C-alpha positions in Angstrom: 0.0 0.0 0.0 2.8 2.4 0.8 4.0 2.1 -2.8 0.8 3.6 -4.1 1.8 6.9 -2.4 4.4 7.2 -5.2 2.1 6.6 -8.2 1.9 9.1 -11.0 -1.6 10.2 -10.0 -0.6 10.8 -6.4 2.5 12.7 -7.4 0.5 14.9 -9.8 -2.1 15.5 -7.0 0.6 16.4 -4.5 2.3 18.7 -7.0 -1.0 20.5 -7.7 -1.5 21.1 -4.0 2.1 22.2 -3.5 2.9 19.4 -1.1 6.6 18.9 -1.1 7.2 17.1 2.2 8.1 13.4 2.0 5.2 11.0 2.1 4.8 9.4 5.5 2.8 6.3 6.4 -0.4 6.7 8.4 -3.2 4.4 9.5 -6.8 5.3 10.1 -9.0 3.1 12.2 -12.7 3.7 12.0 -15.6 2.1 13.7 -17.7 0.2 11.2 -21.2 1.6 10.8 -23.7 -1.3 10.4 -25.4 0.4 7.6 -29.1 -0.1 6.5 -28.2 1.8 3.4 -25.1 3.6 2.2 -23.4 5.1 -0.8 -21.8 8.2 -2.3 -22.8 11.8 -2.6 -21.2 14.0 -5.2 -21.9 17.6 -4.1 -21.3 20.4 -6.5 -22.9 23.9 -6.4 -25.3 23.3 -9.3 -25.7 19.6 -9.3 -25.9 16.9 -6.6 -25.8 13.2 -7.3 -26.6 10.5 -4.8 -25.9 6.8 -5.4 -27.2 4.4 -2.8 -27.9 0.7 -2.0 -28.9 -1.5 0.9 -26.2 -2.5 3.4 -22.6 -1.4 3.4 -21.4 1.1 0.8 -18.6 -1.1 -0.5 -20.9 -2.6 -3.1 -21.6 0.9 -4.5 -18.1 2.2 -4.6 -16.7 -1.0 -6.0 -19.2 -1.1 -8.8 -20.4 -4.6 -7.8 -24.1 -3.6 -8.1 -26.1 -1.0 -9.9 -27.1 1.4 -7.2 -30.1 3.8 -7.0 -29.2 7.1 -8.5 -30.7 10.5 -7.8 -29.9 13.9 -9.3 -31.0 16.8 -7.2 -30.8 20.6 -7.4 -29.1 22.7 -4.7 -32.5 23.0 -2.8 -32.8 19.2 -2.6 -35.5 18.8 -5.3 -35.2 15.5 -7.2 -34.6 16.2 -10.9 -34.0 12.6 -11.9 -34.2 9.2 -10.1 -33.4 5.7 -11.2 -33.9 2.7 -9.1 -30.9 0.3 -9.5 -31.0 -3.4 -9.6 -29.2 -3.8 -6.3 -29.2 -7.6 -6.6 -27.0 -8.1 -3.6 -26.0 -6.4 -0.4 -23.0 -6.5 1.9 -23.6 -6.6 5.7 -21.4 -7.1 8.7 -22.4 -9.4 11.6 -20.6 -11.8 14.0 -17.3 -10.1 13.0 -17.7 -11.1 9.4 -18.7 -9.6 6.1 -21.7 -11.3 4.4 -23.0 -11.0 0.9 -26.7 -11.8 0.5 -29.2 -11.6 -2.3 -31.8 -8.8 -2.4 -35.2 -10.1 -3.4 -36.6 -8.5 -6.6 -39.5 -6.8 -4.7 -37.1 -5.1 -2.2 -34.6 -4.2 -5.0 -37.4 -2.5 -6.9 -37.8 0.0 -4.0 -35.4 2.9 -3.5 -32.9 2.2 -0.7 -33.4 5.7 0.7 -36.4 8.0 1.0 -37.0 11.7 0.2 -36.3 12.8 3.8 -32.9 11.0 3.7 -32.1 12.6 0.4 -32.7 16.0 2.0 -30.4 15.0 4.9 -27.7 14.1 2.4 -28.1 17.4 0.6 -27.7 19.3 4.0 -24.6 17.1 4.8 -23.1 17.9 1.4 -23.6 21.6 1.8 -21.9 21.6 5.3 -19.0 19.5 4.1 -18.5 21.6 0.9 -18.6 24.8 3.0 -16.1 23.3 5.5 -13.6 22.2 2.8 -14.3 25.1 0.4 -15.4 23.3 -2.7 -17.2 20.3 -4.4 -17.0 17.1 -2.4 -17.2 13.3 -3.0 -18.7 12.0 0.2 -19.2 8.4 1.4 -22.1 8.1 3.9 -24.2 5.5 5.7 -27.6 5.4 7.4 -27.7 3.1 10.4 -30.8 0.9 11.3 -32.0 3.7 13.6 -31.8 6.3 10.9 -28.7 8.1 12.0 -26.7 9.6 9.1 -22.9 9.1 9.2 -20.3 10.9 7.1 -17.7 8.3 6.5 -15.3 10.1 4.2 -15.0 13.2 2.2 -12.6 14.3 -0.5 -12.6 16.8 -3.3 -14.5 15.8 -6.4 -11.9 14.5 -8.9 -14.2 13.5 -11.8 -17.1 14.9 -13.7 -20.4 13.7 -12.3 
């Protein structure tokens, strides 16, 4: 993993940010959120895109499933929505990851609702304001409906 810090993409990114100090190793340990639904939020000033699925967000970010996709305006109004196939979900129990099938009737329903979309838009606005620009945010909703911001970084691709 340390070798990836010296890849051409990382070197270009560090040069663009003016980071000249040597790369040092670090480790981040996060508590796992036992997610009911999770995904990514691309927050830009004019366009917001949310991709979501049931369970842990790894299936969304890895491209293993076709997630639900919502395009919203800055006020949180849904401009486009597409329910993904979401044929499987990744969960964590008994200290293990589990992949299970999602039944067609459950997969046909959106993995998040309109209220949760509005919460995600508010989260995106706060994170973008904090970091001063468009953000790529990984998030999760727990079984009790709590929203967690798992990771945020600048948007690096067109959405």
